[in-house]
C-alpha positions, 0 to 999 in steps of 0.5 A: 500500500502506498504511504499515508498522506500525513492527514492523521488523527486518533479515533476510537474504532468500533467493529461489529461483526455478525456471527457466522455471517459467511455461512448464512444464505445470501438472503439472510445476509442481506436481511442481517445487514439491513438490521445492523445498518438500522441499529447503527443509524439509531445508535449514532444519531446524536453524533455529527457526521463530521465526528464519525466514519461509518464503514462496511466491513466484510462481515458487518460494519465498523464505526470510527468515532473522532471525538470522545472514546466514551461515544464509541463505548455507548455506540457499541452498547446501543447496537448490542441492545438493538441486536438482542431484539426489539420486536424482532428475532435477535442476532449475535454480534462480535464487538471489539473496540480499539483506539489509535491513529488512522490516516488518509492514504491511497491504495495501489489503484490510487483510491483513497483509503483509511490506513493505520495499524489500529484498524487491523488491531480492532478487527482482531479484537472483534474476532476474539470476542464471544457473541454478544460480548464487548471486548476493548483493547488496552489502548482504548481503556487508556484513552477513556480513563482521563475523560470518563473514569466512571465508564472506565471502571466498568472495563475489567481485565479479560486476559491476553490473546495472541493473534496469528502474527504472534502479537499479544493483545491485552483485553478488557471486557465491558461490564455494565450495571444491572440490565446494561440499560444506559438510554440511547440518548445518554450523552458522553463528554464533549469531543476533543479537538481532532486533526482532520474531519471526514464527512463519511465513507463506505469501506469494504476490503481490508488491505494490509493496514487499511480499509480501502474504498471498495463499496461499489464493487462489493455491493455489485458482487453481492447484488448480482447473487440475489435471485429474481422472482417470477410471481404468477397469477394464472386462472384457473390453473397452468403448468409452469415451465421455465427455461425448459424445466417443469417447475410445478402447477399454479396455483398453488405455486405462486412465486418462483426464484430464478437467477438473474438473466434471460429466461423463457417462461411458458404457462401450459394448459390442456385446453388452450395454447400455451403462453410463452414469454421472453424476459430478462430479469435483474438481481432482486427484480420481481416479475409478475405474470397474469393470465386467464385460460378461462376466457374464450380467447386467450388474451396477451398476458399482462407483465409487470415488473415490481420492485426492481433493484436500482443499478449499482451505478446509482450511489448510496447515500454514504457513497455520495457523502464519500464523493463529497469528501473526495472533492473537498480533499482534492482527490 
């Protein structure tokens, strides 16, 4: 990785990894990411955009807090509470917090990225954490003591772990009061002065000592794996054949998942000619087919595409924020 630009500051980094994320089906991964996104959005609402960096990690999200370390601990606790379920099925997180320097750099492609050993250390600490547990580094504990000794007192020694590079990590576990019920609106001490300001980034790939900006490519790959759906409304019934394969009778069959791409959809009935459609479906798109074989003369089927997923070229909100930052930084 090319050397950092020199724009550096200290930050507290919260890493939120979904347990067994890679082993889950694609649809479940997408659902869990949406729920984690929502939990993080609720948990950082009191922080100014200039005081945080929300980043996508391979198995979840990361939040860099450019102000008080107490805010990082509060965010971790809020997200953990929301993940435990509020009217929804709970999901498990591995949570690790570190504190250290991050720098603005460029990767081998010339793309801006955040670099710093504190990033790799934070991901390592999250990997040591058990589901639902908050582990923090010695560096984070030392950073929070001067500004918030009350919360620092709740950080208890959790042993020493050795990573694959044979580096030792002294860990502390957060133990809150009964119920761990600090309200979401609890304020931390005022942020300290920071060396530079970022308005927001989307970060996905861990390269060496930095998170590189690869959100568009990662999101495109994930979106390409989402199946399309053929929704059927056929009267009184029909045999469904897609790409030459018999898929069953509708009704009761109502929805069929197919891979994105071109497809030939055929609806057959004993007493009338079959209905054949040629279509090309995007990932996540729903395609509705309506037809009545009970009419005296079969009319052309009604086709309606529902909820098409926007092409990846349309940037997300966080991507637009990152583009604004790039323009401000002169990239």
